[in-house]
Backbone bond lengths (Angstrom), bond angles and torsions (degrees), N, CA, C in turn:
res aa  C-N    CA-C-N  psi(-1)  N-CA   C-N-CA  omega(-1)  CA-C   N-CA-C  phi
1 X - - - 1.440 - - 1.535 108.52 -
2 X 1.312 116.46 134.24 1.452 121.32 179.61 1.525 110.56 -73.46
3 X 1.329 115.02 155.80 1.461 120.48 -178.49 1.527 111.10 -55.98
4 X 1.311 117.58 -43.25 1.455 122.48 -179.65 1.531 111.17 -56.95
5 X 1.322 116.75 -45.76 1.464 121.60 178.95 1.527 111.23 -66.59
6 X 1.337 115.29 -40.93 1.473 120.09 -179.91 1.523 110.74 -62.18
7 X 1.340 116.92 -44.06 1.471 120.69 179.88 1.524 110.38 -65.55
8 X 1.332 117.62 -41.79 1.460 121.47 179.34 1.523 110.47 -59.94
9 X 1.322 117.68 -44.33 1.464 121.06 178.04 1.525 111.37 -66.15
10 X 1.328 116.29 -40.44 1.460 121.09 179.72 1.532 110.86 -61.84
11 X 1.322 116.62 -45.91 1.470 121.20 -179.76 1.527 110.38 -65.64
12 X 1.319 117.51 -39.52 1.462 120.73 177.71 1.527 110.56 -62.07
13 X 1.330 116.63 -40.64 1.464 120.55 178.52 1.529 110.85 -66.14
14 X 1.330 117.13 -39.07 1.468 120.07 176.38 1.520 110.38 -62.56
15 X 1.321 116.09 -43.96 1.466 121.15 -178.99 1.522 110.52 -63.55
16 X 1.339 117.52 -43.46 1.461 121.28 -179.95 1.523 111.68 -63.20
17 X 1.341 116.72 -36.42 1.465 119.83 -178.51 1.522 111.73 -74.18
18 X 1.333 117.99 -16.74 1.465 122.09 -179.26 1.526 111.42 -106.71
19 X 1.318 119.18 11.66 1.455 122.96 -176.02 1.523 110.57 -51.75
20 X 1.307 115.83 129.52 1.451 121.41 179.13 1.512 113.53 89.38
21 X 1.316 117.95 -22.53 1.459 121.33 179.77 1.520 108.92 -86.23
22 X 1.288 116.55 136.70 1.455 120.74 175.25 1.517 113.74 68.13
23 X 1.348 117.54 40.17 1.461 120.72 -179.59 1.515 112.24 -54.88
24 X 1.310 117.77 -31.38 1.465 121.44 -179.78 1.528 111.75 -69.66
25 X 1.321 117.24 -11.17 1.462 121.37 179.87 1.526 112.14 -106.48
26 X 1.322 117.83 3.44 1.462 121.43 -174.66 1.523 113.48 -63.28
27 X 1.328 117.76 -18.14 1.468 120.53 178.58 1.529 112.20 -74.38
28 X 1.323 116.66 -12.12 1.465 121.07 -179.26 1.525 110.44 -85.21
29 X 1.313 116.00 149.13 1.461 121.72 -179.86 1.536 109.76 -58.62
30 X 1.326 117.54 137.03 1.474 120.16 -179.96 1.528 113.47 -60.48
31 X 1.332 117.63 -27.98 1.466 119.55 177.32 1.530 110.13 -68.65
32 X 1.318 116.20 -38.42 1.467 121.05 177.23 1.526 109.29 -63.75
33 X 1.315 117.01 -46.91 1.464 120.73 178.19 1.532 110.70 -63.69
34 X 1.331 116.25 -38.67 1.462 120.49 178.93 1.518 112.84 -63.05
35 X 1.338 115.65 -33.20 1.468 119.94 176.90 1.527 110.12 -56.06
36 X 1.317 116.88 -46.95 1.465 120.85 -177.04 1.521 111.57 -70.90
37 X 1.318 117.36 -35.51 1.466 120.48 176.15 1.525 109.88 -61.26
38 X 1.329 116.09 -47.64 1.464 120.28 -179.74 1.526 111.33 -66.79
39 X 1.318 116.51 -46.62 1.464 120.43 -178.36 1.530 110.27 -57.58
40 X 1.317 116.79 -47.51 1.468 120.59 -176.56 1.520 112.83 -69.17
41 X 1.326 117.06 -17.70 1.468 121.10 174.90 1.532 111.12 -88.09
42 X 1.337 116.43 -1.47 1.461 120.55 -177.72 1.514 112.87 81.67
43 X 1.320 116.55 11.09 1.466 122.05 178.95 1.529 108.13 -94.01
44 X 1.314 115.53 71.32 1.458 121.38 -171.63 1.524 112.70 -68.53
45 X 1.313 117.19 -38.05 1.460 118.97 178.69 1.527 110.12 -65.94
46 X 1.322 116.53 -41.13 1.456 120.58 178.52 1.528 110.60 -65.38
47 X 1.335 117.00 -38.24 1.469 120.40 176.24 1.524 109.73 -58.99
48 X 1.311 115.68 -44.62 1.466 121.75 177.25 1.525 110.46 -58.46
49 X 1.323 116.56 -48.75 1.465 121.49 -177.98 1.530 112.20 -62.24
50 X 1.313 116.60 -44.70 1.464 121.36 -177.89 1.530 110.60 -62.64
51 X 1.315 116.99 -45.70 1.459 119.21 -177.61 1.522 111.50 -75.15
52 X 1.324 117.51 -30.06 1.460 120.11 176.81 1.523 110.77 -58.91
53 X 1.309 116.05 -34.56 1.462 121.75 178.74 1.536 110.33 -59.07
54 X 1.314 117.28 -39.47 1.467 122.22 176.85 1.523 110.89 -77.24
55 X 1.313 117.12 -44.77 1.467 123.10 -176.72 1.523 111.71 -56.02
56 X 1.309 117.56 -38.95 1.458 121.50 -178.20 1.533 112.49 -66.83
57 X 1.332 117.45 -19.59 1.466 121.61 -179.08 1.528 113.13 -96.47
58 X 1.314 117.46 -10.67 1.465 121.73 -171.59 1.521 110.67 -98.35
59 X 1.315 115.57 141.97 1.461 122.39 174.10 1.526 108.55 -122.84
60 X 1.310 116.22 168.29 1.459 120.47 178.50 1.511 111.98 83.76
61 X 1.335 116.77 -163.46 1.473 121.79 -174.81 1.531 114.09 -59.37
62 X 1.333 116.92 -33.69 1.470 119.16 -179.23 1.523 112.26 -61.32
63 X 1.299 116.90 -24.94 1.463 121.45 178.95 1.539 109.98 -55.10
64 X 1.332 116.53 -45.32 1.468 121.12 179.58 1.528 111.19 -67.68
65 X 1.326 116.99 -36.57 1.468 120.84 179.59 1.528 110.36 -60.72
66 X 1.321 116.27 -51.66 1.460 119.87 -179.65 1.528 111.42 -65.99
67 X 1.319 116.65 -37.57 1.462 120.42 177.09 1.526 110.45 -59.69
68 X 1.334 116.82 -42.44 1.458 120.93 178.50 1.518 112.41 -62.16
69 X 1.321 117.04 -39.99 1.467 120.15 177.66 1.531 111.05 -67.39
70 X 1.326 116.46 -38.71 1.465 120.50 177.45 1.530 109.71 -63.01
71 X 1.326 117.03 -43.45 1.463 120.80 178.78 1.528 110.63 -64.61
72 X 1.324 116.47 -37.43 1.466 120.64 177.96 1.535 109.95 -60.55
73 X 1.321 116.76 -47.58 1.468 120.05 177.74 1.527 110.73 -63.52
74 X 1.323 117.06 -38.96 1.459 121.01 178.51 1.519 112.24 -60.18
75 X 1.327 116.44 -39.14 1.466 119.99 177.18 1.527 110.15 -60.96
76 X 1.330 116.64 -39.52 1.457 120.13 179.05 1.523 112.26 -70.93
77 X 1.327 117.73 -28.22 1.471 120.01 172.81 1.530 108.34 -58.82
78 X 1.325 116.62 -46.50 1.469 121.20 179.85 1.526 111.38 -63.50
79 X 1.335 117.00 -45.71 1.471 119.47 -179.05 1.525 111.23 -61.73
80 X 1.322 116.46 -43.70 1.465 120.27 -178.22 1.535 110.88 -64.70
81 X 1.335 116.53 -45.00 1.468 119.44 179.57 1.525 111.43 -63.37
82 X 1.325 116.77 -40.16 1.462 120.12 179.32 1.527 110.05 -65.65
83 X 1.315 116.66 -39.93 1.466 120.87 178.52 1.529 110.80 -62.45
84 X 1.325 116.37 -43.94 1.469 120.53 -175.39 1.527 113.20 -72.32
85 X 1.353 116.41 -30.50 1.465 119.23 -177.32 1.530 109.92 -139.81
86 X 1.334 117.67 67.33 1.466 120.53 -175.05 1.524 114.30 -65.25
87 X 1.329 117.72 -22.93 1.460 120.60 -178.70 1.530 112.98 -97.31
88 X 1.299 116.84 -0.53 1.467 120.73 178.73 1.527 108.91 -70.13
89 X 1.333 117.47 139.75 1.475 119.78 -176.16 1.534 114.11 -56.72
90 X 1.321 117.58 -35.54 1.469 120.15 -179.72 1.535 111.16 -95.21
91 X 1.324 117.18 -51.52 1.462 120.58 -175.18 1.521 112.53 -66.36
92 X 1.303 117.45 -27.60 1.456 120.72 179.38 1.521 113.59 -67.73
93 X 1.333 116.72 -15.53 1.474 120.81 -177.93 1.526 112.00 -108.57
94 X 1.293 118.42 32.70 1.464 121.22 -174.40 1.532 114.45 -94.28
95 X 1.314 118.81 0.46 1.464 119.35 -179.39 1.531 112.05 -70.85
96 X 1.320 117.60 -37.86 1.471 120.04 177.83 1.533 111.56 -62.28
97 X 1.347 118.49 -49.22 1.471 117.86 177.84 1.534 112.58 -63.24
98 X 1.326 117.26 -32.23 1.465 119.30 177.65 1.524 110.24 -63.25
99 X 1.317 116.88 -46.27 1.469 120.48 179.22 1.520 109.91 -60.99
100 X 1.317 116.47 -44.25 1.473 120.09 -179.97 1.528 110.75 -58.59
101 X 1.329 117.30 -43.99 1.461 120.36 -179.81 1.529 111.80 -69.44
102 X 1.325 117.53 -37.60 1.468 118.93 175.93 1.528 110.77 -60.38
103 X 1.321 117.05 -42.30 1.467 120.56 -179.39 1.533 111.00 -67.50
104 X 1.314 117.65 -40.94 1.468 120.35 175.64 1.524 110.89 -63.67
105 X 1.312 115.82 -40.62 1.454 120.94 178.50 1.531 110.87 -60.32
106 X 1.320 116.10 -46.97 1.467 119.89 179.09 1.527 110.81 -60.48
107 X 1.316 116.84 -41.79 1.469 121.11 179.09 1.530 110.78 -58.15
108 X 1.323 117.03 -41.39 1.464 121.12 -178.57 1.520 113.44 -79.12
109 X 1.320 117.53 -28.59 1.465 120.59 -175.94 1.529 114.46 -90.15
110 X 1.312 117.96 -32.27 1.475 120.61 -174.89 1.528 114.53 -52.23
111 X 1.337 119.94 -38.35 1.466 118.29 178.63 1.540 113.82 -61.01
112 X 1.327 117.16 -16.90 1.457 121.31 -178.50 1.531 112.75 -96.65
113 X 1.317 116.55 -2.37 1.469 120.98 179.81 1.529 108.65 -71.32
114 X 1.296 118.74 152.75 1.465 125.80 6.31 1.536 114.05 -83.03
115 X 1.341 118.23 -27.67 1.462 120.52 -176.70 1.521 109.96 -137.23
116 X 1.322 114.42 145.74 1.461 119.17 174.96 1.521 108.63 -158.60
117 X 1.297 116.73 137.04 1.471 122.91 178.02 1.528 112.00 49.02
118 X 1.324 115.71 47.42 1.472 123.41 176.60 1.530 113.31 67.06
119 X 1.317 117.40 15.39 1.463 122.14 -179.58 1.522 110.01 -114.14
120 X 1.319 116.02 136.45 1.459 121.41 173.19 1.528 106.93 -80.12
121 X 1.311 115.45 88.59 1.469 121.86 -175.81 1.525 110.62 -64.18
122 X 1.333 116.40 -38.03 1.466 119.46 179.86 1.529 110.75 -61.29
123 X 1.321 117.33 -42.69 1.471 120.65 178.60 1.523 111.10 -64.04
124 X 1.325 117.18 -37.40 1.461 120.87 177.91 1.523 111.02 -64.89
125 X 1.337 116.49 -43.55 1.470 120.55 177.52 1.527 110.72 -65.07
126 X 1.327 116.65 -39.16 1.466 120.31 177.57 1.527 111.02 -62.54
127 X 1.333 116.57 -41.20 1.468 121.02 177.21 1.527 110.75 -60.03
128 X 1.322 116.94 -49.76 1.462 118.50 -178.52 1.521 111.14 -65.86
129 X 1.317 117.19 -33.82 1.465 120.19 177.38 1.533 111.29 -65.30
130 X 1.329 116.94 -40.80 1.472 120.04 177.44 1.526 110.89 -62.94
131 X 1.316 116.89 -40.43 1.464 120.27 179.88 1.523 111.25 -67.98
132 X 1.331 116.89 -42.54 1.467 120.81 176.90 1.519 109.95 -60.05
133 X 1.320 117.42 -46.43 1.463 121.93 -179.38 1.524 110.91 -60.20
134 X 1.325 116.66 -43.83 1.475 120.19 179.86 1.527 111.19 -62.72
135 X 1.306 116.42 -42.24 1.474 120.02 -179.05 1.523 110.72 -68.70
136 X 1.321 116.63 -47.62 1.466 120.80 -178.32 1.530 110.60 -65.31
137 X 1.332 116.99 -43.31 1.468 120.10 179.13 1.527 112.51 -61.21
138 X 1.330 116.69 -27.98 1.469 120.26 177.97 1.526 111.17 -86.74
139 X 1.315 116.13 5.60 1.462 122.34 -176.08 1.531 111.29 56.86
140 X 1.341 113.79 40.98 1.456 122.41 176.60 1.530 113.17 62.77
141 X 1.327 115.91 32.49 1.467 120.20 178.79 1.523 112.52 -111.31
142 X 1.343 117.72 -11.41 1.477 120.13 -176.84 1.516 110.27 -126.99
143 X 1.306 114.36 127.61 1.457 121.85 176.79 1.530 108.11 -94.01
144 X 1.329 118.80 117.87 1.460 120.32 -178.28 1.533 113.79 -78.40
145 X 1.342 117.25 -8.96 1.469 119.28 -178.27 1.519 110.17 -80.63
146 X 1.306 115.33 138.44 1.460 121.98 175.61 1.524 106.60 -146.26
147 X 1.332 118.79 138.79 1.470 119.57 -176.84 1.523 113.43 -59.24
148 X 1.319 117.78 -29.37 1.463 120.15 179.30 1.527 112.64 -75.79
149 X 1.332 116.59 -14.42 1.466 120.70 -179.56 1.532 111.23 -123.60
150 X 1.307 116.68 22.99 1.464 120.23 -178.65 1.531 109.17 -61.92
151 X 1.320 116.58 132.41 1.468 118.99 -177.45 1.525 112.18 -68.00
152 X 1.303 114.70 150.95 1.458 122.65 175.74 1.525 107.65 -115.68
153 X 1.321 116.43 130.27 1.454 121.36 179.66 1.523 107.82 -102.38
154 X 1.324 114.98 125.63 1.460 119.77 -177.24 1.525 111.23 -114.07
155 X 1.312 115.36 138.82 1.451 120.78 172.16 1.517 108.25 -94.74
156 X 1.314 115.05 143.57 1.463 120.87 -179.17 1.523 108.05 -126.45
157 X 1.331 118.52 114.65 1.458 119.83 -178.12 1.524 114.15 -62.65
158 X 1.326 117.24 -14.46 1.467 120.86 179.26 1.509 112.66 -84.48
159 X 1.337 118.70 -6.43 1.457 121.14 -179.73 1.511 111.22 -92.41
């Protein structure tokens, strides 16, 4: 099965499992909604994959918005891997790439602040800024991510 087909089936399964929940958000693309489902489950790579499927089809300003969210999830892929295997030769050095992706993400998302597509973009940028500051202030020796404190991203239909 091709990646495109696999992602389409995965998103459909996510949508079916959430039937009736979040009716006020039903106008949003299922891939966008799937990104938040995956991200909040700590499945950052899957969040990246699901939204990439939408990002590749979009042109115009939204392209940067989705790219920023993909980069945000990518940064968390690095943080999670570094947390799980801090002494691994490759995974132990993932704090620098995480910071780089957080900064790229902020660059792409800031034009959409304070709110866009039911997301508090400003709060998301503030979160990534706090994580970057914590990592840089520790001189890249401390990973602020922990599974018990993993952030949850919420969509608000009123935004």
